[in-house]
C-alpha positions as a printed Julia matrix, in Angstrom:
235×3 Matrix{Float64}:
 -59.6   90.63   1.16
 -62.16  91.61   3.95
 -61.33  91.41   7.71
 -64.34  88.87   7.88
 -62.47  86.63   4.71
 -59.11  87.13   6.1
 -60.46  85.77   9.52
 -62.29  82.57   8.3
 -58.99  81.65   6.25
 -57.12  81.58   9.75
 -60.16  80.2   11.15
 -60.77  77.37   8.62
 -56.78  76.48   8.53
 -56.94  75.51  12.04
 -60.42  73.21  11.54
 -58.69  71.42   8.49
 -56.01  70.41  10.73
 -58.07  69.33  13.52
 -60.92  67.87  11.52
 -62.15  66.2   14.92
 -62.82  69.09  16.75
 -66.37  69.38  14.83
 -67.71  65.99  17.45
 -65.99  68.05  20.11
 -67.02  71.78  19.75
 -71.01  71.1   20.82
 -69.1   70.62  24.57
 -67.89  74.49  24.05
 -71.03  77.24  24.54
 -72.15  78.35  21.5
 -70.88  82.04  22.58
 -67.59  81.29  22.5
 -66.85  78.4   19.55
 -65.34  80.83  17.25
 -63.41  82.62  19.91
 -61.82  78.92  21.11
 -61.1   78.69  17.42
 -59.63  82.14  16.88
 -57.6   81.24  20.23
 -56.41  78.27  19.58
 -55.25  79.33  15.99
 -52.69  82.06  17.23
 -51.54  79.46  19.53
 -51.02  76.91  16.17
 -49.42  80.28  14.32
 -46.8   79.79  17.35
 -46.72  76.58  16.99
 -45.42  77.19  12.96
 -42.8   79.72  14.28
 -41.65  77.27  16.93
 -41.21  74.11  14.29
 -40.1   76.08  11.14
 -37.38  74.51   9.26
 -34.6   75.93   7.12
 -33.77  79.47   7.84
 -35.47  80.81  11.07
 -35.27  84.39  10.22
 -38.18  85.17   8.85
 -39.7   83.17  11.04
 -38.21  85.12  13.82
 -39.07  88.18  12.04
 -42.9   87.16  12.6
 -42.27  86.14  16.21
 -41.11  89.45  16.68
 -44.34  90.9   14.8
 -46.49  89.03  16.72
 -44.95  90.09  20.29
 -45.66  94.0   19.23
 -49.04  92.73  18.17
 -49.94  91.44  21.24
 -48.83  94.08  23.76
 -51.1   96.54  21.26
 -54.25  94.75  22.38
 -54.71  96.13  25.33
 -54.94  99.37  23.57
 -57.79  97.67  21.02
 -55.16  98.49  18.28
 -54.63  95.33  16.66
 -53.9   94.84  12.9
 -54.42  90.89  12.72
 -57.62  89.12  11.83
 -57.68  87.5   14.86
 -56.64  90.28  17.03
 -59.92  91.75  15.96
 -61.73  88.86  17.56
 -59.36  88.22  20.43
 -58.02  91.93  21.65
 -61.25  92.53  23.26
 -61.39  89.86  26.0
 -58.95  91.79  28.64
 -56.48  88.75  28.81
 -52.83  89.01  29.83
 -51.52  89.71  26.67
 -48.46  91.55  26.96
 -47.12  88.43  29.53
 -47.82  86.26  26.56
 -45.85  88.23  24.47
 -43.19  88.4   26.59
 -42.54  84.75  26.85
 -43.11  84.27  22.99
 -38.85  84.72  22.5
 -38.31  81.76  24.61
 -40.04  79.98  21.59
 -36.94  80.69  19.52
 -34.64  78.97  22.66
 -37.05  76.37  22.69
 -35.73  75.14  19.16
 -31.96  74.28  20.59
 -32.0   70.69  21.22
 -32.3   69.91  24.93
 -29.77  68.06  26.97
 -32.47  66.41  29.06
 -36.69  66.06  29.13
 -36.24  68.34  31.78
 -34.48  71.1   30.27
 -36.86  70.8   27.51
 -39.55  71.34  29.82
 -38.41  74.13  31.78
 -37.48  75.99  28.31
 -41.66  76.21  27.34
 -42.1   76.62  31.08
 -42.73  80.48  31.13
 -44.97  80.22  27.73
 -47.6   77.29  28.81
 -47.87  79.5   31.98
 -48.74  82.6   29.96
 -51.03  80.68  27.2
 -52.9   79.04  30.67
 -53.14  82.57  32.43
 -54.94  83.95  28.87
 -57.22  80.8   28.92
 -58.37  81.56  32.61
 -59.27  85.09  31.56
 -60.53  84.2   28.13
 -62.63  81.28  29.57
 -63.7   82.63  33.1
 -62.27  79.73  34.69
 -60.37  80.05  37.94
 -56.41  78.39  37.25
 -56.38  75.35  39.4
 -53.79  72.45  39.78
 -51.16  72.51  37.42
 -52.36  74.27  33.85
 -49.37  74.94  32.61
 -47.32  71.84  32.26
 -50.1   70.39  29.63
 -49.88  73.17  27.45
 -46.52  72.72  27.43
 -46.27  68.73  26.81
 -48.92  69.4   23.71
 -46.42  71.74  22.61
 -43.58  69.18  22.62
 -45.75  66.9   21.36
 -46.69  68.9   18.44
 -42.39  70.19  17.94
 -41.73  66.12  17.85
 -44.5   65.84  15.31
 -42.98  68.33  12.74
 -39.37  68.32  13.86
 -38.55  64.57  14.58
 -35.31  63.52  15.88
 -34.03  67.01  15.6
 -36.73  67.78  19.04
 -35.38  65.02  21.06
 -33.46  65.75  24.22
 -29.8   64.57  23.65
 -30.21  62.2   26.41
 -32.25  60.08  24.67
 -30.14  60.16  22.1
 -27.28  58.27  23.66
 -28.28  54.59  22.05
 -28.34  55.56  18.59
 -30.97  52.34  17.85
 -33.32  54.63  15.89
 -35.96  54.71  18.78
 -35.4   57.87  20.31
 -38.23  59.38  19.07
 -40.24  56.56  20.35
 -38.95  57.23  23.88
 -39.6   60.64  23.91
 -42.69  60.36  23.08
 -43.64  58.01  25.07
 -42.11  60.01  28.17
 -44.51  62.85  26.87
 -47.48  60.53  27.11
 -46.53  59.28  30.47
 -46.26  62.58  32.18
 -49.45  64.08  30.39
 -52.43  62.74  31.81
 -55.47  61.86  30.26
 -57.47  64.3   31.57
 -56.07  67.94  32.41
 -56.56  70.76  34.38
 -58.17  73.77  33.13
 -60.88  75.33  31.23
 -63.16  73.17  29.24
 -62.15  74.1   25.42
 -58.23  73.16  26.7
 -59.35  69.87  28.12
 -61.32  69.06  24.85
 -57.87  70.26  23.03
 -55.42  68.67  25.33
 -57.57  65.19  24.54
 -57.45  65.21  20.6
 -53.62  66.05  20.84
 -52.63  63.16  23.66
 -54.55  60.83  21.16
 -53.04  61.97  18.14
 -49.45  61.24  20.27
 -50.67  57.64  21.72
 -50.79  57.12  17.72
 -48.06  58.62  16.35
 -45.71  57.63  19.57
 -46.74  53.34  18.3
 -46.04  54.47  14.81
 -49.85  54.34  13.73
 -52.21  56.56  11.91
 -54.96  58.16  13.69
 -58.11  56.31  14.01
 -60.34  58.99  15.37
 -63.46  57.47  14.68
 -66.78  59.75  15.66
 -67.65  57.69  18.25
 -64.64  57.51  19.5
 -63.93  61.02  19.79
 -67.37  61.83  20.98
 -66.5   59.41  23.84
 -63.57  60.55  24.73
 -64.37  64.1   24.46
 -67.11  64.09  26.46
 -64.96  62.98  29.19
 -62.97  65.41  28.74
 -65.86  68.42  28.91
 -66.84  66.1   32.66
 -63.87  67.86  34.26
């Protein structure tokens, strides 16, 4: 498999998971579009590692490998197809690598919602710091918390009740996942701070979380998605 073919397979995997992006993508400058999808594909790799089920050892080994890979990018020694696309960006890759072990710790059931957010706060800040450089947008406002909330929402969707804080499990009424999903939405503004690609991605993710929290299928029609992402793109 050529490097180009391998890269396309990773990008296509993310696009398949996020078909709504084809409506949002025109709001991203054309020169940035492949870079944006490569970056979000990398974050999806980390989400998959965080939300692994069964024996965690293979996922943990993969995460350690990614840590080494990110640290090598400052010297332009990438080995992964995504790295060939991302490493030319002089972003704080080593700082992001330093936070990856937090994903392992974040698999544990948190005591309460505050602990769930704290467990991923350094990771969220590192992601936001990379995006500030990658998209040439100085960080203004709270750019880390929306990343954390999106990561927690994806974890809730993938892991179910195993992702719910213990304090929300006190009432054994079967609605703990709903309560946690609703709490995430309350803290997650409809339009977040950060560069335009992050605002677009967060808008799509929050829309999914709204549907999941109500036990509904996502009804992301092109017109609704267009209006929502246009509003997010305005900043």
